[in-house]
C-alpha positions as CSV (number, residue, x, y, z in Angstrom):
1,S,9.1,-0.7,-16.5
2,V,12.5,-2.2,-15.9
3,A,12.0,-1.8,-12.1
4,G,8.7,-3.6,-12.2
5,R,10.0,-6.5,-14.3
6,T,13.1,-6.8,-12.1
7,V,11.1,-7.0,-8.8
8,Y,8.7,-9.4,-10.4
9,A,11.6,-11.7,-11.4
10,W,13.1,-11.4,-7.9
11,M,9.7,-12.3,-6.3
12,R,9.4,-15.3,-8.6
13,K,12.9,-16.4,-7.7
14,E,14.1,-16.0,-11.3
15,F,17.5,-14.8,-10.2
16,P,19.3,-14.7,-13.5
17,D,16.5,-12.4,-14.8
18,A,16.5,-10.4,-11.6
19,E,20.3,-9.9,-11.9
20,E,20.0,-8.8,-15.5
21,G,17.2,-6.4,-14.5
22,F,19.3,-4.9,-11.7
23,R,22.3,-4.4,-14.0
24,A,20.0,-2.5,-16.4
25,L,18.5,-0.4,-13.6
26,L,22.0,0.5,-12.2
27,S,23.3,1.3,-15.6
28,R,20.4,3.7,-16.4
29,F,19.5,5.0,-12.9
30,S,22.7,4.8,-10.7
31,S,22.2,8.3,-9.4
32,T,18.5,7.9,-8.7
33,P,17.5,7.5,-5.0
34,N,16.5,4.0,-3.8
35,V,17.9,2.1,-6.8
36,H,21.0,1.0,-4.8
37,Y,18.9,0.3,-1.8
38,L,16.6,-1.9,-3.8
39,Y,19.5,-3.9,-5.2
40,A,21.0,-4.1,-1.7
41,S,17.7,-5.6,-0.4
42,Y,18.0,-8.2,-3.1
43,L,21.7,-8.9,-2.3
44,L,21.5,-9.0,1.5
45,P,20.5,-12.6,2.1
46,S,23.0,-14.2,-0.3
47,R,25.8,-11.6,-0.7
48,P,25.9,-9.4,2.4
49,A,29.3,-7.8,1.6
50,D,28.0,-6.7,-1.8
51,A,24.8,-5.4,-0.2
52,M,26.8,-3.2,2.2
53,L,28.7,-1.7,-0.8
54,E,25.3,-0.9,-2.5
55,L,24.0,0.6,0.7
56,Q,27.1,2.9,0.9
57,R,26.4,3.8,-2.7
58,E,22.8,4.6,-1.8
59,L,24.0,6.9,1.0
60,A,26.3,8.7,-1.5
61,V,23.3,9.3,-3.8
62,N,20.7,9.8,-1.1
63,P,22.5,10.9,2.1
64,G,19.2,11.2,4.0
65,S,18.1,7.6,3.5
66,A,17.0,6.3,6.9
67,D,16.2,3.0,5.2
68,A,19.8,2.5,4.0
69,R,21.2,3.4,7.4
70,A,18.8,1.1,9.1
71,M,19.7,-1.8,6.8
72,I,23.4,-1.1,7.4
73,A,22.8,-1.1,11.2
74,L,20.8,-4.4,10.9
75,A,23.7,-6.0,9.0
76,F,26.1,-5.0,11.7
77,V,23.8,-6.3,14.4
78,R,23.6,-9.6,12.6
79,H,27.3,-9.8,12.8
80,E,27.2,-8.8,16.5
81,D,29.1,-5.5,15.8
82,L,27.0,-3.3,18.0
83,R,29.6,-0.5,18.2
84,A,29.5,-0.2,14.4
85,A,25.7,-0.5,14.3
86,L,25.0,2.3,16.9
87,P,25.8,5.4,14.8
88,Y,23.9,4.1,11.8
89,A,20.9,3.1,13.9
90,K,20.8,6.3,15.8
91,R,20.9,8.5,12.7
92,A,18.4,6.3,10.9
93,A,16.0,6.7,13.8
94,E,16.5,10.5,14.0
95,E,16.0,10.9,10.2
96,G,13.3,8.3,9.9
97,A,10.7,9.0,12.6
98,S,8.1,7.4,10.3
99,V,10.3,4.4,9.2
100,P,9.5,1.4,11.4
101,M,12.7,-0.4,10.6
102,A,14.7,2.6,11.7
103,Q,12.9,2.8,15.0
104,Y,13.2,-0.9,15.5
105,I,16.9,-1.2,14.8
106,Y,17.8,1.7,17.1
107,G,15.7,0.2,19.9
108,L,17.2,-3.2,19.3
109,V,20.8,-1.7,19.5
110,L,19.9,0.2,22.6
111,A,18.5,-2.9,24.2
112,K,21.5,-5.0,23.3
113,T,24.0,-2.4,24.6
114,G,22.3,-2.3,28.0
115,D,19.8,0.5,27.7
116,P,16.3,-1.2,27.7
117,Q,14.8,2.0,29.2
118,G,15.9,4.0,26.1
119,A,15.0,1.1,23.8
120,A,11.4,0.8,24.8
121,P,10.1,4.1,23.3
122,R,11.8,3.3,20.0
123,L,10.4,-0.2,19.9
124,E,7.0,1.2,20.8
125,S,7.2,3.5,17.9
126,A,8.2,0.6,15.6
127,V,5.2,-1.4,16.8
128,K,2.8,1.6,16.2
129,L,4.2,2.1,12.7
130,D,4.1,-1.6,11.8
131,P,1.8,-3.4,14.2
132,A,1.8,-6.7,12.3
133,N,5.6,-7.2,12.6
134,V,6.3,-10.1,15.0
135,E,9.9,-9.2,15.6
136,Y,9.0,-5.7,16.7
137,H,6.6,-7.1,19.3
138,M,9.2,-9.7,20.5
139,A,11.9,-7.0,21.0
140,L,9.4,-4.8,22.8
141,A,8.4,-7.6,25.1
142,T,12.0,-8.3,26.0
143,A,12.7,-4.6,26.7
144,Y,9.6,-4.4,28.9
145,S,10.8,-7.4,30.8
146,R,14.2,-5.9,31.4
147,I,12.8,-2.7,32.8
148,G,10.2,-4.4,35.0
149,R,7.1,-3.7,33.0
150,D,5.9,-7.3,33.4
151,A,2.2,-6.8,32.5
152,D,3.2,-4.9,29.3
153,A,5.8,-7.6,28.5
154,R,3.1,-10.3,28.9
155,K,0.7,-8.3,26.6
156,E,3.4,-8.1,23.9
157,R,4.2,-11.8,24.2
158,L,0.5,-12.6,23.7
159,E,0.4,-10.3,20.7
160,T,3.4,-12.0,19.3
161,L,1.8,-15.4,19.7
162,S,-1.4,-14.1,18.1
163,L,0.5,-12.7,15.1
164,A,2.5,-15.9,14.7
165,Q,-0.7,-18.0,14.7
166,E,-2.3,-15.6,12.2
167,D,0.8,-15.9,10.0
168,S,0.7,-19.7,10.1
169,L,-2.9,-19.7,9.0
170,H,-1.9,-17.7,5.9
171,A,1.2,-19.6,5.1
172,P,1.1,-21.7,1.9
């Protein structure tokens, strides 16, 4: 399939082939949910402004996409624009109860805007949904520390270290 070949080229860092594949996907499936999201995922590291446009296009095609909203919120957080991130993160979490990134980004925004008490349940949810994600555990440890749950914070830090060590053992 075009999508399979495109993702394969992307994973192999064959960027000209990946770009060509994405152009073909977008020309044939521009109104199909998740096509713009996939392209935005590809663009985000190198062309964040273009990725944001693709995420907005994804929401036009797929208004209930918690993934697209979470990625938009994450991009705003990376640019330290928490005010812009908050509505996207909140709606992503509400619409994506089973989407770990949606729960994480809302928890992270809450923590960064001074509500670690509200952040903790969202971050706990993210950790339950994706227990192998180091960033989720680190954010939860920080939230626990800020609300005085020191034993829980210590447990999350130890889990973070364990996961990081495990990752380093599997690194090429």
